[in-house]
C-alpha positions as CSV (number, residue, x, y, z in Angstrom):
1,M,119.6,89.7,136.0
2,I,116.6,89.9,133.7
3,Y,114.5,87.4,132.0
4,F,113.9,87.9,128.2
5,D,111.6,85.9,126.0
6,A,112.7,84.9,122.5
7,A,111.1,87.9,120.9
8,Y,113.3,90.2,123.1
9,I,116.4,88.1,122.5
10,A,115.8,88.5,118.8
11,K,115.6,92.4,119.2
12,C,119.1,92.2,120.6
13,Y,120.4,90.9,117.4
14,L,118.0,92.0,114.6
15,N,117.0,95.6,113.5
16,E,113.3,95.2,114.4
17,P,111.0,97.9,115.7
18,G,111.9,98.7,119.3
19,A,115.3,96.9,119.1
20,D,116.9,100.1,120.3
21,R,114.9,100.2,123.5
22,V,115.4,96.4,124.1
23,R,119.0,96.7,123.7
24,E,119.2,99.7,126.1
25,V,117.5,97.6,128.8
26,A,119.9,94.7,128.0
27,Y,123.1,96.8,128.2
28,G,121.8,98.3,131.6
29,S,121.3,94.9,133.1
30,D,123.7,92.8,135.2
31,G,122.8,89.8,133.1
32,L,120.5,88.2,130.7
33,A,118.5,84.8,131.1
34,S,115.9,82.8,129.4
35,C,114.7,79.2,129.1
36,E,116.7,77.1,126.7
37,L,113.6,76.9,124.6
38,A,114.5,80.5,123.5
39,R,117.5,79.2,121.7
40,L,115.4,77.2,119.4
41,E,112.8,80.1,119.1
42,F,115.6,82.5,118.2
43,A,116.9,80.3,115.4
44,S,113.3,80.1,114.1
45,I,112.8,83.8,114.2
46,L,116.2,84.2,112.4
47,K,115.2,81.7,109.8
48,R,111.9,83.4,109.3
49,H,113.8,86.6,108.8
50,A,116.0,85.0,106.0
51,R,113.0,83.4,104.3
52,E,111.2,86.7,104.2
53,R,114.3,88.2,102.9
54,H,114.8,90.7,105.8
55,V,118.3,89.4,106.3
56,T,120.7,87.7,103.7
57,R,122.2,84.4,104.3
58,R,125.6,86.2,105.0
59,E,123.8,88.5,107.6
60,M,122.2,85.4,109.2
61,T,125.5,83.7,109.5
62,A,127.1,86.8,111.1
63,I,124.1,87.2,113.6
64,L,124.5,83.6,114.6
65,K,128.2,83.9,115.1
66,E,127.6,87.0,117.3
67,F,124.9,85.1,119.3
68,E,127.2,82.2,119.8
69,D,130.1,84.4,120.9
70,D,127.7,86.0,123.3
71,E,126.8,82.5,124.7
72,K,130.4,81.6,125.0
73,N,131.2,84.9,126.9
74,G,128.4,84.4,129.4
75,V,126.1,87.1,128.2
76,W,123.2,84.5,128.2
77,Q,122.2,82.3,131.1
78,W,120.0,79.4,130.0
79,F,117.7,77.5,132.2
80,A,117.1,73.9,131.3
81,V,113.8,72.4,130.2
82,T,113.1,69.7,132.7
83,S,110.2,67.3,133.2
84,E,109.5,69.2,136.5
85,L,109.3,72.5,134.6
86,L,107.0,71.2,131.9
87,D,104.8,69.7,134.6
88,K,104.8,73.1,136.5
89,A,103.8,74.8,133.1
90,R,101.2,72.2,132.5
91,K,99.5,72.6,135.9
92,A,99.5,76.3,135.6
93,V,97.8,76.2,132.1
94,L,95.1,73.9,133.5
95,D,94.6,76.4,136.3
96,I,94.5,79.5,134.3
97,P,90.9,80.9,133.6
98,S,89.7,79.7,130.2
99,T,89.3,83.4,129.1
100,V,93.0,83.8,129.2
101,F,95.1,82.7,126.0
102,V,98.5,81.3,126.6
103,R,100.6,79.4,124.2
104,S,102.6,76.4,125.4
105,G,106.0,78.0,124.8
106,D,104.8,81.2,126.6
107,A,103.7,79.1,129.6
108,L,107.0,77.3,129.7
109,H,108.8,80.8,129.7
110,L,106.7,82.0,132.4
111,A,106.9,78.8,134.6
112,C,110.8,79.0,134.1
113,A,110.9,82.7,135.1
114,E,108.9,82.0,138.3
115,E,110.9,78.8,139.1
116,H,114.1,80.7,139.0
117,G,113.0,83.6,141.2
118,F,112.3,86.3,138.5
119,E,109.8,88.8,139.4
120,K,109.6,90.2,135.8
121,V,109.6,88.8,132.3
122,Y,110.3,91.1,129.5
123,T,108.3,90.5,126.3
124,N,106.2,92.4,123.9
125,D,103.8,89.3,123.4
126,R,100.4,90.6,124.5
127,H,99.2,87.0,125.4
128,M,102.2,86.4,127.6
129,L,101.8,89.8,129.1
130,E,98.3,89.0,130.2
131,A,99.1,85.4,131.4
132,A,102.2,86.5,133.4
133,R,100.2,87.1,136.6
134,Y,99.0,83.7,136.7
135,F,102.5,82.5,137.0
136,H,103.2,85.1,139.8
137,V,105.5,87.2,137.6
138,T,104.9,90.6,136.1
139,G,105.0,91.0,132.3
140,V,107.1,94.1,131.2
141,N,106.9,95.4,127.7
142,V,109.7,98.2,127.5
143,L,108.2,99.2,124.0
144,T,105.2,100.6,125.7
145,D,106.0,100.6,129.4
146,N,108.8,102.4,131.4
147,G,110.3,99.0,132.1
């Protein structure tokens, strides 16, 4: 099973640059997982694409249906956002050197991946990739790495 952040989840459903490579990795895995936060993040990404007119309302509805069908069919395993997970992420953020930039959502993803035993987190977010080691996981960007 592999851990995708919301940007990679979006590439599974939207024709964004690098989507073909992300989908290849997804299809080759034995399962996909993420923090439940990614469900909200994906909805926000999709809404942005509609607002910017990269997808029509009809396309957005079809993408949401495909995503929901995948959820029902067990394609995605979601890990809950708990008080303990939030506290773990908070403590990690406070311990990270001040020269490292990490957003709260990224910290939550990284803490979630670590908590659930993932060694790698798949993302193309440069800040998340840099912060990953402070959460004892490796950031992998299949758009630039060999994954």
